[in-house]
C-alpha positions in Angstrom: -53.2 90.8 -67.7 -53.3 87.3 -66.4 -52.3 86.8 -63.0 -50.1 84.4 -62.1 -51.9 81.0 -60.8 -50.4 78.5 -58.2 -50.4 75.0 -59.8 -50.1 72.1 -57.2 -48.4 68.9 -58.9 -49.4 66.5 -56.3 -46.3 63.3 -57.2 -44.8 66.3 -59.0 -41.4 64.5 -58.9 -42.8 61.1 -60.0 -42.8 59.5 -63.5 -45.3 61.3 -65.2 -45.2 64.1 -62.6 -41.4 65.4 -63.6 -42.5 65.7 -67.3 -45.5 67.9 -66.0 -43.5 69.6 -63.5 -40.7 70.5 -66.0 -42.8 71.8 -68.5 -45.5 74.1 -66.5 -41.9 75.4 -65.2 -41.2 77.5 -67.7 -44.7 79.4 -68.1 -44.5 83.3 -67.0 -47.9 83.0 -65.6 -47.9 79.7 -63.4 -45.8 79.3 -60.1 -45.3 75.3 -59.4 -45.8 73.8 -55.9 -44.1 70.2 -56.1 -45.7 67.6 -53.7 -45.2 64.4 -52.7 -44.7 62.2 -49.4 -40.9 63.0 -49.6 -40.0 66.7 -49.0 -36.5 65.3 -49.3 -37.3 64.3 -52.9 -39.5 67.6 -53.6 -36.6 69.9 -52.7 -33.8 67.9 -54.6 -36.3 68.0 -57.4 -37.2 71.9 -57.3 -33.4 72.7 -57.4 -33.4 70.9 -61.1 -35.8 73.2 -62.2 -35.4 76.3 -64.3 -38.4 77.8 -63.2 -39.9 81.3 -64.6 -41.3 81.9 -61.0 -39.9 80.7 -57.6 -41.7 76.9 -56.9 -42.4 75.6 -53.6 -42.0 71.7 -52.2 -44.4 70.6 -49.7 -44.9 67.3 -48.3 -48.5 65.8 -48.9 -50.1 62.6 -48.6 -53.2 62.1 -50.5 -54.6 59.8 -47.4 -53.9 61.9 -44.8 -55.5 65.2 -44.0 -55.6 66.5 -48.0 -58.7 68.8 -47.3 -56.8 70.6 -44.8 -53.7 71.1 -46.8 -55.4 72.0 -50.2 -56.6 75.1 -47.6 -53.2 75.6 -46.5 -51.3 75.3 -49.9 -54.2 77.4 -51.4 -54.2 76.3 -55.1 -55.9 77.7 -58.3 -55.2 74.4 -60.0 -54.2 71.1 -58.6 -52.7 68.3 -60.8 -52.9 64.8 -59.4 -50.5 62.3 -60.6 -50.4 59.9 -58.0 -51.7 56.7 -59.0 -53.0 54.1 -59.1 -56.0 55.4 -59.2 -57.9 51.8 -59.6 -57.9 51.7 -56.0 -58.6 55.4 -55.2 -61.8 57.1 -54.0 -62.4 60.9 -55.3 -61.1 62.5 -52.3 -58.6 64.6 -53.8 -61.2 65.5 -56.4 -63.4 66.3 -53.5 -60.9 68.2 -51.1 -60.5 70.4 -54.6 -64.1 71.6 -54.9 -63.7 72.4 -51.2 -61.0 74.4 -51.6 -62.7 75.8 -54.8 -59.6 74.8 -56.9 -59.7 73.3 -60.9 -58.5 69.4 -60.5 -56.9 67.4 -63.2 -55.8 63.9 -63.1 -54.1 61.2 -65.4 -56.2 58.7 -64.3 -56.4 55.5 -66.7 -58.9 53.4 -64.2 -62.3 52.5 -66.1 -64.4 53.2 -63.0 -62.4 56.2 -61.6 -62.8 58.0 -64.8 -65.9 57.1 -65.9 -67.6 57.5 -62.5 -66.1 61.2 -62.4 -69.3 62.5 -62.9 -70.9 61.9 -59.9 -68.9 64.8 -58.8 -70.9 67.3 -61.4 -73.0 69.0 -59.6 -71.0 70.2 -56.4 -68.2 71.1 -58.7 -70.9 73.5 -60.8 -71.6 75.0 -57.5 -68.6 75.8 -56.5 -67.7 76.8 -60.2 -64.6 74.7 -60.7 -63.5 72.1 -63.4 -62.8 68.8 -62.4 -61.4 66.8 -65.2 -60.7 62.9 -64.9 -58.4 60.8 -67.7 -56.0 63.9 -68.6 -53.8 61.2 -70.7 -53.2 59.7 -73.7 -56.8 57.5 -72.7 -58.9 58.9 -73.4 -57.9 62.5 -74.1 -55.7 61.6 -77.1 -57.8 58.6 -78.2 -61.1 60.6 -78.3 -59.4 63.4 -79.7 -58.6 61.5 -83.1 -62.0 59.7 -83.0 -63.7 63.2 -82.8 -61.5 64.4 -85.9 -61.9 61.6 -87.9 -65.1 60.3 -88.0 -66.4 63.5 -90.0 -64.6 61.6 -92.7 -67.0 58.7 -92.4 -70.7 58.1 -92.8 -70.8 55.8 -90.4 -68.1 55.2 -88.0 -68.4 51.2 -86.8 -65.0 49.7 -85.3 -62.0 51.1 -83.5 -58.8 48.9 -83.1 -55.9 50.8 -81.4 -53.2 50.3 -78.8 -49.8 51.5 -77.0 -46.4 49.5 -77.3 -44.0 50.7 -74.6 -40.5 51.6 -74.9 -38.1 49.4 -72.8 -35.8 52.4 -72.0 -38.0 54.9 -70.7 -39.5 55.8 -67.9 -41.8 54.1 -65.7 -43.8 54.0 -62.6 -44.9 51.8 -59.6 -48.3 52.9 -59.6 -48.9 52.4 -63.4 -47.3 48.6 -63.1 -49.6 48.4 -60.5 -52.5 49.0 -62.0 -51.8 47.1 -65.3 -51.2 44.1 -62.8 -54.3 45.1 -61.3 -56.5 43.8 -64.2 -53.7 41.1 -65.9 -55.6 38.1 -65.8 -59.1 39.6 -64.8 -62.3 39.3 -67.1 -63.9 42.8 -68.1 -65.9 43.7 -71.0 -65.7 45.7 -74.4 -67.8 46.2 -77.0 -67.7 43.4 -80.1 -69.8 43.7 -83.0 -72.6 45.2 -81.2 -72.8 43.2 -78.2 -70.6 43.6 -74.8 -68.0 40.9 -74.9 -65.9 39.4 -71.8 -62.1 39.3 -72.5 -59.2 39.0 -70.0 -56.5 41.5 -69.3 -53.2 40.5 -71.2 -54.5 38.0 -73.0 -55.7 38.4 -76.9 -52.1 38.3 -77.8 -50.9 39.2 -81.2 -48.4 41.2 -83.1 -48.4 44.3 -84.8 -45.6 45.8 -86.9 -44.9 49.9 -86.3 -43.2 51.5 -88.9 -39.5 52.1 -88.2 -40.0 50.1 -84.9 -40.7 46.6 -86.4 -42.8 43.9 -85.0 -44.3 44.5 -81.3 -46.4 41.9 -79.2 -50.2 43.3 -77.6 -52.9 42.1 -75.3 -56.2 43.3 -74.2 -55.6 46.1 -71.4 -58.7 48.2 -70.0 -59.1 51.5 -70.2 -62.2 53.9 -69.5 -62.7 54.1 -73.4 -64.2 50.7 -73.4 -67.1 51.9 -71.2 -67.5 55.8 -72.3 -66.9 55.3 -76.3 -69.8 53.4 -76.9 -71.7 56.0 -74.6 -70.2 59.1 -76.5 -70.3 57.6 -80.2 -73.4 55.0 -80.6 -72.8 54.0 -84.0 -69.3 51.9 -83.0 -69.7 48.1 -82.9 -66.8 47.3 -82.0 -63.9 49.1 -79.5 -60.9 46.9 -79.2 -57.7 48.4 -77.1 -54.1 47.0 -76.6 -51.0 47.4 -74.6 -48.0 45.8 -75.3 -44.2 45.9 -73.9 -40.9 46.3 -75.9 -39.4 43.0 -74.9 -40.8 40.0 -76.1 -39.3 37.9 -73.3 -41.2 40.3 -70.6 -44.3 40.8 -72.6 -44.9 37.1 -72.9 -43.7 36.3 -69.1 -47.0 38.7 -67.9 -48.8 37.2 -70.5 -48.1 33.2 -68.7 -49.0 34.7 -65.5 -52.5 36.3 -66.6 -53.5 32.5 -67.5 -52.5 31.9 -63.5 -54.6 34.6 -62.5 -57.2 33.5 -65.1 -57.3 30.0 -63.8 -57.6 31.2 -60.0 -54.0 30.0 -59.2 -52.9 33.7 -58.1 -55.8 36.1 -56.7 -54.0 39.4 -57.7 -50.9 40.5 -59.3 -50.7 43.9 -58.1 -49.0 43.3 -55.0 -46.1 41.9 -57.3 -45.5 44.9 -58.5 -42.7 46.7 -56.8 -40.8 43.1 -57.6 -41.7 43.1 -61.0 -40.9 46.5 -61.3 -37.1 46.4 -60.1 -37.0 42.9 -62.6 -37.7 44.6 -65.6 -35.0 46.9 -65.1 -32.8 44.3 -66.0 -33.5 43.6 -69.1 -33.2 47.4 -70.8 -30.0 46.3 -72.6 -32.4 44.5 -74.9 -34.5 47.2 -75.3 -34.7 51.1 -77.0 -36.2 54.6 -75.9 -38.7 54.1 -78.7 -42.4 53.2 -78.3 -46.0 53.9 -80.5 -49.4 54.5 -80.7 -51.9 53.2 -83.3 -55.2 53.5 -84.3 -57.4 51.9 -86.8 -60.8 53.5 -87.7 -62.9 51.5 -90.1 -66.5 52.1 -90.9 -68.4 53.3 -94.3 -67.4 56.2 -95.9 -69.4 59.2 -97.7 -69.7 56.8 -100.9 -70.9 53.9 -98.6 -68.1 52.2 -99.6 -65.3 49.9 -96.9 -63.4 52.5 -95.4 -60.3 52.4 -92.7 -58.1 55.3 -91.5 -54.7 54.3 -89.8 -53.4 56.6 -87.7 -49.7 55.8 -85.9 -47.4 57.8 -83.6 -43.9 57.1 -82.6 -42.3 58.7 -79.7 -38.4 58.3 -79.8 -35.5 59.4 -77.1 -37.1 58.4 -74.2 -39.8 61.1 -75.3 -43.1 58.8 -74.9 -44.1 59.9 -71.5 -44.8 63.3 -72.8 -47.8 61.5 -75.0 -49.7 60.7 -71.3 -48.5 63.9 -69.8 -49.8 66.4 -72.5 -53.4 66.8 -71.4 -52.7 67.8 -67.9 -50.1 70.1 -69.3 -52.5 71.7 -71.5 -55.3 71.6 -69.5 -53.3 73.9 -67.0 -52.1 76.0 -69.3 -55.7 77.1 -70.4 -57.0 77.4 -67.1 -53.8 79.4 -65.7 -55.0 82.0 -68.9 -58.5 81.6 -67.9 -59.7 80.1 -71.7 -61.8 77.6 -69.8 -65.0 78.8 -68.7 -66.4 75.5 -68.3 -67.7 74.1 -64.6 -68.6 70.5 -63.4 -66.9 67.1 -63.4 -65.8 65.0 -66.5 -63.6 62.4 -68.4 -61.2 64.4 -70.4 -63.2 63.9 -73.7 -63.7 66.9 -75.9 -61.3 69.3 -74.1 -58.6 69.3 -76.5 -58.3 68.8 -80.0 -56.4 66.5 -82.0 -54.7 69.9 -83.5 -54.0 70.8 -79.8 -52.8 67.6 -78.9 -50.2 67.5 -81.5 -49.2 70.6 -82.1 -47.9 70.2 -78.5 -45.7 67.6 -79.2 -44.0 69.3 -82.4 -41.1 70.1 -80.1 -40.0 66.4 -78.9 -39.1 63.6 -80.8 -42.4 62.6 -81.6 -43.7 62.0 -85.7 -46.9 60.8 -87.0 -48.5 59.6 -90.4 -52.1 58.8 -91.3 -53.2 56.8 -94.1 
């Protein structure tokens, strides 16, 4: 019989953390511990949970005594949701290794996720699994590529993106992460060569089934560095993100030019103000978001081939999509279904079928053509 595992969720009452906490709390073999800087918020959130096992609330600041805190809490699994990860080191992951706890994070920082392998040797020595980027990117995106590339003789190009809903939960950390690279240069692979692009530029539109036209712009994610190595046949990898309300998207696009021209150094410090301002326009939006991926290359008969996958989330269920990999990994670890140890990005650990199957109870649909 599988024992009850203690799962510590750092930022457990936050934007994505709350979705993860509510889902894992119902598992019979999991006891969740909600952690954050505010013990009052943690306790208040705890009172709203319907937990199979009595949950706990603890005060925890990842910047103050994290190693001692983990030794006192003694978790089997730690889920780290408190970004932005672009400005963090690996202190939490290292503390987990020292404590003998498995670690999962929702990082979307390119360097953070791809650099997690530097902890591989010490993680294996302590027989723990350290997983970074347990989110839409690179977990869902890699799962889709792994599945669909078998339909190609040669997969050459990926063009994909996410358009968010205006009326959905959005956090300060995610906002700060996006603003951190807005107007800044980063590289992606185009036609077989690294090419410099700029955050929130490359403005264009795409029509999503049932949602209509949405604006999209360049977005920096771990995939842009990870995928050319994981899928060496790829010649081009392009990723975009978009905001539902055109005025807000265009305002950020305009700000990206001020950063690119050197008139503003960095927008991340403006995250609290810009996030607060964005709520003023909720009346213009919906609770519907979407994701798409176009895979192109040569088919089995050497013909030009393109497969398009599109996923639509309604009723504010969009945040379950980036939250699901952490939920699935925690369930697998709690059930002792994972024997892997070491440190790695969250690729190859969750299949397309597992991912989409877990979304089946939400107001989320998908199609391929």
